C-alpha positions as CSV (number, residue, x, y, z in Angstrom):
1,M,-4.4,2.7,-28.5
2,A,-2.7,2.5,-31.9
3,Y,-3.5,-0.3,-34.3
4,L,-1.0,-3.2,-34.3
5,N,-0.6,-5.2,-37.4
6,P,-0.9,-8.8,-36.2
7,G,2.0,-9.9,-38.3
8,G,4.4,-7.1,-37.3
9,G,3.0,-6.0,-33.9
10,K,5.0,-8.5,-31.8
11,A,8.3,-7.3,-33.3
12,R,7.6,-3.8,-32.2
13,E,6.7,-4.7,-28.6
14,G,9.2,-4.6,-25.8
15,T,11.2,-7.7,-25.0
16,Q,10.7,-9.6,-21.8
17,A,13.3,-9.4,-19.0
18,A,14.8,-12.6,-17.6
19,A,12.6,-14.4,-15.2
20,Q,12.9,-13.4,-11.5
21,T,13.4,-16.4,-9.2
22,D,10.8,-16.9,-6.5
23,M,11.8,-16.0,-3.0
24,A,12.8,-19.1,-1.0
25,A,10.5,-20.2,1.8
26,V,10.8,-18.4,5.1
27,T,13.2,-20.2,7.4
28,T,12.0,-18.6,10.7
29,T,9.3,-19.9,13.0
30,A,7.5,-18.0,15.7
31,T,7.5,-19.2,19.2
32,A,4.8,-17.5,21.2
33,G,6.0,-15.6,24.2
34,A,9.6,-16.6,24.0
35,T,12.5,-14.2,23.6
36,P,14.2,-14.9,20.2
37,T,17.6,-16.5,20.3
38,K,20.5,-15.3,18.2
39,A,20.0,-18.2,15.8
40,E,16.4,-17.2,15.3
41,F,17.3,-13.5,14.8
42,D,20.0,-14.5,12.3
43,K,17.3,-16.5,10.3
44,V,15.1,-13.4,10.2
45,V,18.1,-11.3,8.9
46,T,18.7,-14.0,6.2
47,D,15.1,-14.0,5.2
48,L,15.0,-10.2,5.0
49,T,18.1,-10.2,2.9
50,A,16.6,-12.7,0.5
51,A,13.4,-10.6,0.3
52,R,15.4,-7.4,-0.4
53,A,17.3,-9.1,-3.2
54,T,14.0,-10.4,-4.8
55,I,12.3,-7.0,-4.6
56,N,15.4,-5.1,-5.9
57,G,15.6,-7.6,-8.8
58,L,12.0,-7.0,-9.7
59,L,12.4,-3.2,-9.5
60,A,15.5,-3.3,-11.7
61,K,13.5,-5.3,-14.3
62,L,10.6,-2.8,-14.2
63,R,13.1,0.1,-14.7
64,A,14.8,-1.7,-17.6
65,A,11.5,-2.2,-19.3
66,G,10.7,1.5,-18.9
67,L,7.6,0.8,-16.7
68,I,8.9,2.8,-13.7
69,A,11.3,5.8,-13.5
70,S,15.0,5.3,-12.7
């Protein structure tokens, strides 16, 4: 690792990306043995969409920082 001058090292480091918001709490609940209703299924789809958006946001920030390939 190259030596970083404590006074000038921070200026040469990469900048931080904007914060990624935490994923909202899961809205679905499991009912043992029951067939899911359409409303319950729709909640699962909503939760998966939120998870996908969070993960894609994190991946975009890692790519922008040069930590993973595009």
